[in-house]
N, CA, C and O of each residue as an XYZ file, in Angstrom:
712
protein
N      16.295     18.668      9.927
C      15.708     18.960     11.229
C      15.386     20.448     11.353
O      14.319     20.823     11.840
N      16.312     21.287     10.911
C      16.076     22.713     11.011
C      14.937     23.131     10.093
O      14.168     24.036     10.417
N      14.830     22.450      8.918
C      13.724     22.737      8.008
C      12.388     22.506      8.698
O      11.454     23.292      8.543
N      12.305     21.419      9.463
C      11.062     21.088     10.169
C      10.713     22.167     11.190
O       9.546     22.525     11.343
N      11.711     22.680     11.881
C      11.463     23.728     12.867
C      10.970     25.013     12.199
O      10.062     25.676     12.700
N      11.576     25.350     11.074
C      11.155     26.549     10.345
C       9.748     26.340      9.788
O       8.910     27.240      9.841
N       9.496     25.134      9.250
C       8.171     24.818      8.705
C       7.100     24.933      9.788
O       5.992     25.393      9.516
N       7.424     24.518     11.014
C       6.464     24.602     12.129
C       5.999     26.036     12.358
O       4.831     26.270     12.668
N       6.894     26.977     12.209
C       6.525     28.383     12.416
C       5.493     28.835     11.385
O       4.530     29.528     11.712
N       5.713     28.433     10.143
C       4.746     28.774      9.100
C       3.410     28.071      9.352
O       2.344     28.652      9.149
N       3.481     26.827      9.794
C       2.260     26.067     10.084
C       1.482     26.721     11.223
O       0.257     26.831     11.154
N       2.185     27.156     12.271
C       1.516     27.817     13.387
C       0.811     29.087     12.923
O      -0.280     29.406     13.395
N       1.429     29.801     12.009
C       0.801     31.009     11.466
C      -0.456     30.662     10.687
O      -1.471     31.349     10.806
N      -0.397     29.606      9.893
C      -1.578     29.178      9.138
C      -2.703     28.764     10.079
O      -3.865     29.097      9.846
N      -2.365     28.048     11.126
C      -3.371     27.593     12.090
C      -4.028     28.788     12.769
O      -5.230     28.771     13.034
N      -3.253     29.813     13.049
C      -3.796     31.007     13.707
C      -4.716     31.803     12.790
O      -5.639     32.462     13.269
N      -4.484     31.754     11.483
C      -5.207     32.605     10.542
C      -6.422     31.919      9.912
O      -7.442     32.569      9.680
N      -6.328     30.627      9.634
C      -7.359     29.936      8.863
C      -8.384     29.227      9.730
O      -8.075     28.768     10.830
N      -9.620     29.141      9.217
C     -10.636     28.348      9.902
C     -10.404     26.872      9.584
O      -9.538     26.538      8.775
N     -11.169     25.998     10.213
C     -10.930     24.564     10.113
C     -11.035     24.040      8.679
O     -10.185     23.263      8.243
N     -12.057     24.453      7.955
C     -12.242     23.994      6.574
C     -11.110     24.480      5.679
O     -10.559     23.712      4.890
N     -10.768     25.755      5.804
C      -9.672     26.305      5.006
C      -8.351     25.625      5.347
O      -7.508     25.411      4.476
N      -8.181     25.291      6.615
C      -6.966     24.604      7.056
C      -6.859     23.222      6.405
O      -5.796     22.836      5.921
N      -7.972     22.484      6.400
C      -7.985     21.170      5.754
C      -7.658     21.290      4.264
O      -6.853     20.525      3.733
N      -8.286     22.249      3.605
C      -8.044     22.455      2.174
C      -6.599     22.853      1.903
O      -5.992     22.388      0.938
N      -6.054     23.708      2.752
C      -4.670     24.153      2.594
C      -3.704     22.988      2.796
O      -2.711     22.871      2.077
N      -3.991     22.135      3.766
C      -3.134     20.966      3.998
C      -3.130     20.062      2.772
O      -2.071     19.601      2.345
N      -4.290     19.809      2.210
C      -4.373     18.981      1.005
C      -3.618     19.628     -0.147
O      -2.907     18.956     -0.894
N      -3.779     20.929     -0.280
C      -3.106     21.667     -1.351
C      -1.587     21.562     -1.214
O      -0.886     21.335     -2.201
N      -1.085     21.725     -0.005
C       0.355     21.646      0.214
C       0.874     20.222      0.022
O       2.007     20.038     -0.423
N       0.070     19.219      0.349
C       0.492     17.843      0.116
C       0.549     17.533     -1.377
O       1.420     16.788     -1.829
N      -0.378     18.104     -2.140
C      -0.337     17.937     -3.600
C       0.892     18.653     -4.159
O       1.592     18.125     -5.024
N       1.144     19.858     -3.655
C       2.352     20.575     -4.079
C       3.612     19.772     -3.744
O       4.572     19.758     -4.514
N       3.595     19.115     -2.603
C       4.758     18.333     -2.167
C       5.067     17.210     -3.151
O       6.229     16.846     -3.328
N       4.042     16.660     -3.791
C       4.290     15.595     -4.768
C       5.075     16.125     -5.960
O       5.842     15.385     -6.576
N       4.890     17.396     -6.289
C       5.655     17.991     -7.388
C       7.153     17.986     -7.056
O       7.989     17.875     -7.953
N       7.485     18.106     -5.779
C       8.888     18.120     -5.362
C       9.531     16.731     -5.487
O      10.744     16.591     -5.333
N       8.721     15.715     -5.765
C       9.263     14.374     -6.005
C       9.672     14.187     -7.466
O      10.360     13.225     -7.806
N       9.244     15.112     -8.323
C       9.568     15.040     -9.744
C      10.960     15.639     -9.974
O      11.240     16.757     -9.541
N      11.817     14.897    -10.649
C      13.207     15.346    -10.832
C      13.302     16.626    -11.660
O      14.147     17.475    -11.378
N      12.452     16.781    -12.675
C      12.504     17.986    -13.508
C      12.057     19.214    -12.715
O      12.638     20.292    -12.836
N      11.021     19.033    -11.907
C      10.545     20.133    -11.072
C      11.625     20.538    -10.072
O      11.882     21.724     -9.864
N      12.252     19.540     -9.458
C      13.333     19.817     -8.506
C      14.496     20.532     -9.178
O      15.123     21.411     -8.585
N      14.775     20.155    -10.399
C      15.860     20.793    -11.135
C      15.553     22.281    -11.344
O      16.441     23.127    -11.244
N      14.299     22.580    -11.631
C      13.885     23.978    -11.795
C      14.014     24.723    -10.470
O      14.542     25.834    -10.424
N      13.533     24.110     -9.400
C      13.532     24.770     -8.091
C      14.941     24.980     -7.551
O      15.182     25.928     -6.804
N      15.871     24.105     -7.921
C      17.241     24.220     -7.416
C      18.156     25.041     -8.328
O      19.281     25.375     -7.957
N      17.668     25.354     -9.500
C      18.498     26.055    -10.471
C      18.786     27.494    -10.048
O      17.888     28.226     -9.632
N      20.034     27.876    -10.159
C      20.427     29.262     -9.879
C      20.199     30.159    -11.090
O      20.231     31.385    -10.980
N      19.967     29.533    -12.255
C      19.750     30.294    -13.483
C      18.323     30.828    -13.597
O      18.049     31.723    -14.397
N      17.432     30.281    -12.804
C      16.027     30.709    -12.840
C      15.772     31.624    -11.655
O      16.120     31.302    -10.520
N      15.163     32.764    -11.931
C      14.897     33.759    -10.885
C      13.904     33.207     -9.859
O      13.011     32.427    -10.189
N      14.085     33.629     -8.618
C      13.183     33.210     -7.547
C      11.752     33.627     -7.861
O      10.809     32.897     -7.553
N      11.589     34.788     -8.467
C      10.247     35.253     -8.809
C       9.578     34.312     -9.816
O       8.369     34.093     -9.747
N      10.350     33.761    -10.739
C       9.802     32.812    -11.713
C       9.399     31.508    -11.017
O       8.367     30.922    -11.341
N      10.207     31.062    -10.070
C       9.878     29.855     -9.303
C       8.616     30.081     -8.492
O       7.734     29.223     -8.439
N       8.538     31.250     -7.857
C       7.358     31.594     -7.056
C       6.121     31.647     -7.940
O       5.073     31.117     -7.570
N       6.231     32.276     -9.098
C       5.098     32.364    -10.025
C       4.651     30.988    -10.500
O       3.456     30.746    -10.673
N       5.609     30.082    -10.711
C       5.277     28.714    -11.109
C       4.400     28.045    -10.052
O       3.383     27.428    -10.371
N       4.805     28.175     -8.804
C       4.030     27.561     -7.722
C       2.692     28.277     -7.544
O       1.677     27.636     -7.270
N       2.686     29.591     -7.696
C       1.423     30.337     -7.604
C       0.442     29.885     -8.683
O      -0.760     29.805     -8.431
N       0.938     29.594     -9.868
C       0.072     29.082    -10.928
C      -0.472     27.712    -10.571
O      -1.605     27.382    -10.920
N       0.315     26.923     -9.887
C      -0.119     25.576     -9.489
C      -1.248     25.627     -8.467
O      -2.078     24.719     -8.417
N      -1.289     26.686     -7.647
C      -2.312     26.796     -6.600
C      -3.400     27.814     -6.947
O      -4.249     28.123     -6.110
N      -3.379     28.325     -8.155
C      -4.331     29.374     -8.545
C      -5.787     28.930     -8.396
O      -6.649     29.738     -8.053
N      -6.060     27.664     -8.648
C      -7.443     27.175     -8.563
C      -7.986     27.229     -7.138
O      -9.201     27.256     -6.943
N      -7.097     27.243     -6.136
C      -7.539     27.310     -4.741
C      -8.118     28.678     -4.416
O      -8.955     28.808     -3.523
N      -7.673     29.693     -5.139
C      -8.191     31.049     -4.959
C      -8.127     31.491     -3.488
O      -9.099     32.006     -2.937
N      -6.972     31.278     -2.878
C      -6.783     31.600     -1.468
C      -5.715     32.679     -1.312
O      -4.551     32.479     -1.661
N      -6.126     33.799     -0.792
C      -5.201     34.906     -0.559
C      -4.117     34.505      0.442
O      -2.950     34.861      0.272
N      -4.500     33.765      1.486
C      -3.538     33.357      2.516
C      -2.460     32.439      1.934
O      -1.273     32.603      2.218
N      -2.892     31.465      1.111
C      -1.937     30.534      0.507
C      -1.012     31.294     -0.442
O       0.201     31.087     -0.433
N      -1.587     32.166     -1.254
C      -0.774     32.959     -2.183
C       0.248     33.811     -1.436
O       1.411     33.882     -1.832
N      -0.185     34.452     -0.363
C       0.729     35.281      0.434
C       1.831     34.439      1.074
O       2.984     34.866      1.141
N       1.477     33.248      1.542
C       2.473     32.369      2.148
C       3.511     31.949      1.111
O       4.710     31.950      1.390
N       3.053     31.594     -0.073
C       3.989     31.173     -1.117
C       4.887     32.337     -1.524
O       6.083     32.150     -1.747
N       4.320     33.531     -1.620
C       5.146     34.712     -1.936
C       6.184     34.947     -0.844
O       7.341     35.250     -1.136
N       5.769     34.806      0.413
C       6.683     34.986      1.540
C       7.797     33.935      1.511
O       8.966     34.250      1.738
N       7.420     32.679      1.227
C       8.430     31.626      1.125
C       9.424     31.941      0.011
O      10.630     31.748      0.166
N       8.901     32.431     -1.117
C       9.767     32.799     -2.233
C      10.719     33.923     -1.875
O      11.910     33.857     -2.182
N      10.194     34.967     -1.220
C      11.026     36.110     -0.835
C      12.144     35.706      0.108
O      13.241     36.263      0.069
N      11.848     34.718      0.965
C      12.850     34.281      1.946
C      13.682     33.092      1.458
O      14.483     32.538      2.210
N      13.488     32.708      0.203
C      14.254     31.592     -0.349
C      13.924     30.264      0.302
O      14.798     29.414      0.469
N      12.668     30.084      0.670
C      12.279     28.875      1.392
C      11.180     28.076      0.691
O      10.391     27.400      1.351
N      11.123     28.147     -0.616
C      10.126     27.375     -1.352
C      10.306     25.875     -1.133
O       9.352     25.106     -1.245
N      11.515     25.472     -0.824
C      11.794     24.053     -0.586
C      11.123     23.530      0.688
O      11.097     22.322      0.925
N      10.582     24.439      1.506
C       9.894     24.028      2.734
C       8.470     23.534      2.485
O       7.833     23.011      3.398
N       7.971     23.691      1.279
C       6.574     23.337      0.990
C       6.226     21.901      1.393
O       5.196     21.702      2.036
N       7.037     20.883      1.045
C       6.697     19.522      1.495
C       6.659     19.395      3.023
O       5.775     18.731      3.565
N       7.597     20.018      3.710
C       7.636     19.951      5.176
C       6.436     20.666      5.786
O       5.885     20.216      6.791
N       6.036     21.775      5.182
C       4.861     22.505      5.677
C       3.614     21.648      5.498
O       2.788     21.561      6.407
N       3.469     21.017      4.341
C       2.316     20.152      4.093
C       2.242     18.998      5.074
O       1.178     18.692      5.610
N       3.369     18.367      5.302
C       3.428     17.224      6.227
C       3.108     17.649      7.655
O       2.324     16.989      8.337
N       3.706     18.743      8.110
C       3.483     19.199      9.477
C       2.059     19.726      9.658
O       1.451     19.529     10.710
N       1.537     20.383      8.649
C       0.163     20.886      8.731
C      -0.811     19.726      8.861
O      -1.742     19.783      9.665
N      -0.606     18.682      8.083
C      -1.467     17.492      8.158
C      -1.364     16.856      9.542
O      -2.368     16.428     10.112
N      -0.139     16.795     10.081
C       0.070     16.195     11.402
C      -0.604     17.035     12.494
O      -1.208     16.485     13.414
N      -0.503     18.357     12.394
C      -1.130     19.242     13.391
C      -2.657     19.122     13.357
O      -3.308     19.110     14.402
N      -3.216     19.035     12.159
C      -4.667     18.890     12.026
C      -5.116     17.554     12.616
O      -6.117     17.494     13.329
N      -4.375     16.483     12.319
C      -4.700     15.163     12.856
C      -4.631     15.166     14.377
O      -5.474     14.570     15.048
N      -3.627     15.838     14.912
C      -3.478     15.919     16.362
C      -4.630     16.695     16.989
O      -5.144     16.321     18.043
N      -5.026     17.765     16.337
C      -6.124     18.591     16.850
C      -7.452     17.822     16.838
O      -8.253     17.922     17.767
N      -7.660     17.058     15.767
C      -8.902     16.283     15.626
C      -8.804     14.921     16.298
O      -9.806     14.222     16.451
N      -7.588     14.548     16.700
C      -7.311     13.234     17.297
C      -7.692     12.100     16.340
O      -8.322     11.118     16.731
N      -7.293     12.267     15.084
C      -7.505     11.261     14.047
C      -6.139     10.880     13.493
O      -5.396     11.730     13.002
N      -5.818      9.595     13.577
C      -4.484      9.141     13.198
C      -4.550      7.944     12.256
O      -5.515      7.179     12.262
N      -3.513      7.800     11.453
C      -3.370      6.656     10.556
C      -2.183      5.832     10.995
O      -1.175      6.362     11.463
N      -2.320      4.519     10.837
C      -1.229      3.625     11.202
C      -1.158      2.454     10.247
O      -1.905      2.379      9.272
N      -0.248      1.544     10.542
C      -0.029      0.396      9.688
C       0.028     -0.878     10.528
O       0.478     -0.869     11.673
N      -0.439     -1.973      9.927
C      -0.341     -3.298     10.532
C       0.545     -4.134      9.628
O       0.230     -4.333      8.454
N       1.649     -4.624     10.169
C       2.592     -5.440      9.402
C       2.440     -6.898      9.812
O       2.357     -7.209     11.001
N       2.404     -7.801      8.820
C       2.346     -9.230      9.102
C       2.745     -9.997      7.849
O       2.621     -9.496      6.731
N       3.235    -11.239      8.057
C       3.596    -12.061      6.906
C       2.407    -12.861      6.391
O       2.494    -13.470      5.325
N       1.308    -12.871      7.122
C       0.088    -13.533      6.657
C      -1.026    -12.500      6.520
O      -1.064    -11.497      7.233
N      -1.919    -12.774      5.594
C      -3.015    -11.837      5.323
C      -3.922    -11.734      6.550
O      -4.244    -12.747      7.170
N      -4.329    -10.530      6.895
C      -5.223    -10.288      8.024
C      -6.525     -9.721      7.468
O      -6.506     -8.824      6.625
N      -7.635    -10.236      7.932
C      -8.937     -9.767      7.453
C      -9.154     -8.317      7.868
O      -8.718     -7.891      8.938
N      -9.831     -7.571      7.012
C     -10.086     -6.154      7.282
C     -10.898     -5.970      8.568
O     -10.713     -4.984      9.280
N     -11.801     -6.920      8.869
C     -12.580     -6.841     10.113
C     -11.665     -6.863     11.333
O     -11.890     -6.135     12.300
N     -10.635     -7.700     11.281
C      -9.686     -7.792     12.396
C      -8.873     -6.505     12.516
O      -8.629     -6.014     13.618
N      -8.466     -5.976     11.391
C      -7.697     -4.726     11.395
C      -8.557     -3.597     11.967
O      -8.084     -2.797     12.775
N      -9.819     -3.537     11.546
C     -10.734     -2.507     12.059
C     -10.960     -2.664     13.554
O     -11.066     -1.675     14.280
N     -11.032     -3.906     14.013
C     -11.220     -4.173     15.443
C     -10.001     -3.706     16.247
O     -10.143     -3.103     17.311
N      -8.811     -3.991     15.730
C      -7.582     -3.537     16.392
C      -7.563     -2.016     16.448
O      -7.230     -1.430     17.478
N      -7.922     -1.380     15.333
C      -7.933      0.090     15.269
C      -8.917      0.671     16.268
O      -8.619      1.657     16.941
N     -10.089      0.061     16.365
C     -11.115      0.558     17.280
C     -10.670      0.398     18.739
O     -10.824      1.321     19.538
N     -10.121     -0.770     19.085
C      -9.663     -1.003     20.458
C      -8.503     -0.083     20.833
O      -8.465      0.466     21.933
N      -7.569      0.076     19.917
C      -6.441      0.964     20.160
C      -6.912      2.408     20.278
O      -6.402      3.168     21.101
N      -7.885      2.782     19.454
C      -8.456      4.130     19.500
C      -9.104      4.424     20.838
O      -8.987      5.533     21.359
N      -9.792      3.429     21.400
C     -10.426      3.603     22.723
C      -9.365      3.843     23.793
O      -9.524      4.711     24.652
N      -8.282      3.067     23.736
C      -7.214      3.220     24.728
C      -6.500      4.562     24.612
O      -6.072      5.133     25.615
N      -6.374      5.060     23.387
C      -5.639      6.294     23.153
C      -6.557      7.513     23.076
O      -6.084      8.631     22.870
N      -7.851      7.309     23.238
C      -8.842      8.382     23.133
C      -8.679      9.127     21.807
O      -8.543     10.350     21.766
N      -8.697      8.345     20.729
C      -8.507      8.911     19.395
C      -9.209      8.021     18.373
O      -9.612      6.900     18.681
N      -9.347      8.527     17.179
C      -9.855      7.742     16.069
C      -8.654      7.301     15.250
O      -7.879      8.120     14.756
N      -8.517      5.986     15.120
C      -7.353      5.436     14.430
C      -7.824      4.560     13.276
O      -8.734      3.744     13.421
N      -7.187      4.748     12.136
C      -7.430      3.841     11.008
C      -6.113      3.165     10.670
O      -5.056      3.796     10.645
N      -6.199      1.881     10.412
C      -4.998      1.088     10.141
C      -5.046      0.508      8.735
O      -6.110      0.184      8.207
N      -3.877      0.389      8.153
C      -3.735     -0.160      6.810
C      -2.810     -1.359      6.893
O      -1.777     -1.307      7.561
N      -3.182     -2.453      6.206
C      -2.353     -3.659      6.202
C      -1.173     -3.497      5.260
O      -1.321     -3.027      4.132
N       0.017     -3.899      5.745
C       1.227     -3.877      4.927
C       1.893     -5.248      5.073
O       2.274     -5.633      6.178
N       2.036     -5.985      3.969
C       2.710     -7.286      4.067
C       4.176     -7.118      4.470
O       4.844     -6.182      4.031
N       4.660     -8.022      5.298
C       6.064     -7.971      5.715
C       6.576     -9.392      5.932
O       5.823    -10.355      5.788
N       7.833     -9.520      6.270
C       8.429    -10.843      6.469
C       8.534    -11.219      7.950
O       9.095    -12.266      8.275
N       8.011    -10.395      8.844
C       8.119    -10.698     10.275
C       7.231    -11.886     10.633
O       6.244    -12.160      9.951
N       7.588    -12.589     11.707
C       6.862    -13.794     12.104
C       5.740    -13.514     13.097
O       5.362    -14.399     13.865
N       5.213    -12.322     13.093
C       4.125    -11.968     13.991
C       3.332    -10.814     13.426
O       3.208    -10.644     12.213
N       2.800    -10.027     14.338
C       2.024     -8.850     13.941
C       2.648     -7.633     14.595
O       3.018     -7.657     15.769
N       2.757     -6.565     13.811
C       3.328     -5.313     14.316
C       2.387     -4.179     13.934
O       2.029     -4.025     12.766
N       1.988     -3.387     14.924
C       1.099     -2.247     14.706
C       1.870     -0.973     15.033
O       2.454     -0.848     16.109
N       1.865     -0.016     14.077
C       2.592      1.237     14.272
C       1.675      2.406     13.937
O       1.071      2.456     12.865
N       1.583      3.353     14.884
C       0.896      4.620     14.655
C       1.933      5.701     14.967
O       2.147      6.058     16.125
N       2.576      6.217     13.903
C       3.717      7.114     14.053
C       3.394      8.380     14.851
O       4.131      8.734     15.772
N       2.313      9.055     14.509
C       2.028     10.340     15.136
C       1.688     10.215     16.616
O       1.763     11.202     17.348
N       1.318      9.027     17.067
C       1.070      8.797     18.493
C       2.266      8.143     19.178
O       2.242      7.905     20.386
N       3.310      7.854     18.406
C       4.482      7.143     18.916
C       4.096      5.813     19.553
O       4.573      5.462     20.632
N       3.214      5.075     18.857
C       2.745      3.782     19.348
C       3.304      2.692     18.447
O       3.195      2.757     17.223
N       3.901      1.697     19.073
C       4.369      0.523     18.337
C       4.091     -0.701     19.198
O       4.578     -0.805     20.323
N       3.302     -1.628     18.657
C       2.945     -2.859     19.359
C       3.444     -4.015     18.507
O       3.172     -4.070     17.308
N       4.173     -4.936     19.122
C       4.775     -6.027     18.370
C       4.472     -7.349     19.064
O       4.826     -7.548     20.226
N       3.809     -8.252     18.336
C       3.552     -9.609     18.809
C       4.326    -10.556     17.906
O       3.911    -10.825     16.779
N       5.442    -11.056     18.395
C       6.312    -11.914     17.595
C       6.256    -13.331     18.141
O       6.332    -13.536     19.352
N       6.123    -14.310     17.254
C       6.076    -15.718     17.673
C       7.380    -16.117     18.359
O       7.365    -16.779     19.396
N       8.500    -15.715     17.778
C       9.793    -16.092     18.354
C       9.993    -15.464     19.729
O      10.523    -16.106     20.636
N       9.570    -14.211     19.884
C       9.702    -13.555     21.184
C       8.780    -14.198     22.225
O       9.154    -14.359     23.386
N       7.573    -14.561     21.791
C       6.634    -15.226     22.687
C       7.188    -16.575     23.131
O       7.115    -16.917     24.312
N       7.745    -17.348     22.187
C       8.345    -18.646     22.534
C       9.502    -18.466     23.503
O       9.628    -19.236     24.456
N      10.343    -17.474     23.284
C      11.481    -17.213     24.173
C      10.997    -16.846     25.572
O      11.585    -17.280     26.563
N       9.935    -16.055     25.661
C       9.401    -15.673     26.969
C       8.788    -16.868     27.690
O       8.897    -16.966     28.912
N       8.149    -17.778     26.962
C       7.571    -18.981     27.570
C       8.686    -19.864     28.117
O       8.593    -20.354     29.242
N       9.740    -20.070     27.328
C      10.877    -20.866     27.772
C      11.509    -20.251     29.009
O      11.822    -20.955     29.969
N      11.698    -18.920     28.987
C      12.288    -18.213     30.128
C      11.417    -18.371     31.370
O      11.935    -18.573     32.468
N      10.109    -18.280     31.207
C       9.189    -18.419     32.327
C       9.236    -19.834     32.908
O       9.220    -20.018     34.125
N       9.295    -20.824     32.023
C       9.370    -22.218     32.483
C      10.669    -22.472     33.231
O      10.674    -23.143     34.263
N      11.782    -21.933     32.707
C      13.069    -22.116     33.370
C      13.106    -21.454     34.751
O      13.722    -21.979     35.679
N      12.448    -20.309     34.879
C      12.386    -19.633     36.175
C      11.539    -20.427     37.163
O      11.809    -20.432     38.364
N      10.511    -21.098     36.645
C       9.621    -21.869     37.511
C      10.292    -23.127     38.028
O       9.916    -23.630     39.087
N      11.268    -23.644     37.313
C      11.969    -24.882     37.707
C      12.966    -24.565     38.727
O      13.670    -25.456     39.201
C-alpha cells in the first residue's frame, strides 16, 4: 500500500512534465519494464545486496535506452538513488490507470459459464459506457458462475446477473404477494 502511495508521487511528476504522447509511451515502457520484474532471475539481481545499486540502475537504463527519453532516464536514476527501483511495476500500473482516467477509457471483463458472442459483449460495453460517460471495452473470461458478471475495476463497477439469485428473488416476491 505504501509503495502505491510513493509510486503516485512519481506518476504525478511525470504527468506534470510530459505531454500526452510522451505520457502514453512512458506508460507502455514502464509496463514492459514491469514484466521484467516477473522474471525470477531479474528479481534476484534487483534484490541482491552483492550488486551495486548503480549496476542495477544501469541495467534498467540499458533496457530503456531505445526510448531515448531524458525524463525516463532521470526518473530511473532518481529511483536508483533513492533505492526505489522496485517501484517500477507500481509506477507503470498507476500511470496507465491515470491516463485511462484522464481519457475516460477503461477495460473490463465479462464472466460467464457459457460462451457470449462478441456482438453482445460490445453492446454491453457500449451501453455501460453511455451510463458511465466513458469508453469501455470488455473481454470475455470463462467462469463457473451460473450467470453473467461484468467488472470494470478502475470505475469500481460490478454487475452480477445470477440465475440462482434471480430465482430466489422471484420466490421471495411471490411469498410476499401471498
